[in-house]
N, C-alpha and C positions, 0 to 999 in steps of 0.2 A: 075198775081203776084202783091202783095201789094207793095206799095211804102213805103220807110222808114218813110216818113212824115205821113203816115196813121197809124203808130204805136202810139196808144194813150191809156191812162188809163181812162176809162169812167165808173164811179161807177154806172151809170144808166143801163149799159149793164150787164145783168145777165147771158148771154149765155156763156161767157168765163171769167175765172178767170185771174188775172194778170199772174199767173204762166203758164197757158195754152197759153196765148198770147206770152210770152217769149219763151216757148218751141216751138211753131209754127214758130216764127221768127228764132230761132236757127236752126230748121230743114230745113227751107227755104235756109239758107246761109251756112250750115255746109259742103256741098259738093263742094263749090266753092273754086278755088285756089285764090291766092293773086291778080292776074291780074283781074279775074272776079269780085272779091270783090271791087277792086279799080274802075273798070269800073262802077259798080252799084253805088258806092259812088259818083263818078264824074257826072254821069247822074242825080242823085237825087239833088246834089248841083246845077247843071245847071238849073234844073227845078225850084228849090226854088228861085234861083237868078232871074230867069225870072218872077216869080210870086211875087217877093219882100218879100218872107218869110224866106230867109236865114239869120240866126242870128249868125254871127261869134263870137260876144262877149259872147253870151250865151254858145256856144260850148267851148270857151276858159275858161270861168268860171267853166264849168262842169269838164273839164280836170284838172283844178287846184284843185277842190275838191276831185278828185280821186287820186291825186299825192301821198298822204300818203299810199294809199292802193295798189299802183302799184310798181312793180320792176322798177328801174330807167330806164332800157332799154325800157320797154313798155311805160313809161311816155314820154321819148324822142321821141319814134316813133310816138306817138299820136301828140306831138307838131309839129313834122316834117310834118305829114299829114295835120294838121290844117293849117300850114303856106302855104301849097300848094293849099289850098282852097280859099285863099284871092282873 
């Protein structure tokens, strides 16, 4: 199973389109319940923190850019999750 951090857009790779990559990631996670998804998230964050690649500020900025596109409840949920990752 691929790690979340391995999800990348590489224009030099011609074997998968961005849409196919997104569809594959969706298929990978769609059958998981909230607890399974949270466990995957926390495992990945722990791995990134250990490697020194976790970027809280970048995630925070990304959530802020999505704010206008999200229902307020979803935005607040993302902020709550982000706070738990500190």
